[in-house]
C-alpha positions as MATLAB code, in Angstrom:
seq = 'MLISYQKGELTAGQILKIMRREILEMNQTEYAILVGISRRTLCALEQDQGSPTLAVFNAAFRPFGLQAGLITAL';
ca = [
      -5.018    7.400   -8.340;
      -8.046    5.120   -8.164;
      -8.770    5.578  -11.839;
      -5.128    4.890  -12.693;
      -5.340    1.741  -10.556;
      -8.536    0.617  -12.285;
      -6.941    1.183  -15.694;
      -3.904   -0.858  -14.662;
      -1.594    2.155  -14.863;
      -0.663    1.954  -11.162;
      -0.353   -1.054   -8.876;
      -1.433   -1.192   -5.240;
       2.230   -1.155   -4.250;
       2.929    1.953   -6.286;
      -0.074    3.697   -4.743;
       1.068    2.758   -1.242;
       4.543    4.145   -1.904;
       3.191    7.400   -3.366;
       0.832    7.958   -0.439;
       3.465    7.072    2.170;
       5.963    9.500    0.704;
       3.752   12.350   -0.487;
       0.967   12.397    2.086;
       2.688   11.223    5.262;
       6.248   12.156    4.249;
       7.598    9.045    5.977;
      10.426    6.713    5.084;
       9.876    2.954    4.966;
      11.202    2.322    8.467;
       8.954    4.959   10.063;
       5.900    3.768    8.176;
       6.523    0.087    8.895;
       6.678    0.871   12.624;
       3.474    2.926   12.367;
       1.500    0.107   10.746;
       3.106   -2.748   12.668;
       4.838   -4.638    9.870;
       8.516   -5.143    9.087;
      10.331   -2.795    6.737;
      11.123   -5.806    4.573;
       7.411   -6.641    4.269;
       6.615   -3.020    3.409;
       9.329   -3.022    0.767;
       7.857   -6.187   -0.770;
       4.354   -4.660   -0.749;
       5.558   -1.503   -2.478;
       7.307   -3.590   -5.126;
       4.240   -5.828   -5.564;
       6.224   -8.888   -4.551;
       5.256  -11.838   -2.417;
       1.801  -12.828   -1.278;
       0.810  -10.674    1.679;
      -2.030  -11.786    3.881;
      -5.193   -9.730    3.837;
      -4.386   -8.564    7.378;
      -0.952   -7.273    6.334;
      -2.342   -5.610    3.208;
      -5.074   -3.881    5.211;
      -2.618   -2.827    7.939;
      -0.446   -1.150    5.302;
      -3.353    0.905    3.932;
      -5.141    1.575    7.255;
      -3.532    5.020    7.881;
      -5.237    6.216    4.708;
      -8.640    4.809    5.638;
      -8.394    2.140    2.931;
      -8.778   -1.613    2.930;
      -8.910   -4.399    0.385;
     -12.214   -4.799   -1.408;
     -13.904   -5.201   -4.741;
     -14.252   -2.341   -7.185;
     -15.960   -2.194  -10.529;
     -13.831   -2.525  -13.624;
     -13.697    0.300  -16.132;
];
């Protein structure tokens, strides 16, 4: 997934949705409660809408051991 993200084939929101569904097998409501954000905010993140704060973005990816950072371009 990281390579697909670096190539621009997947967005952060798409990756979050894939991991939430396929790894944790959770719906949006369950996952939003787990990470402490609203389901509406999670929905916006997964659709790459809005301008989430860094804290919200990191909270959404925390269950996977991920956080926002810089990566090298391909």
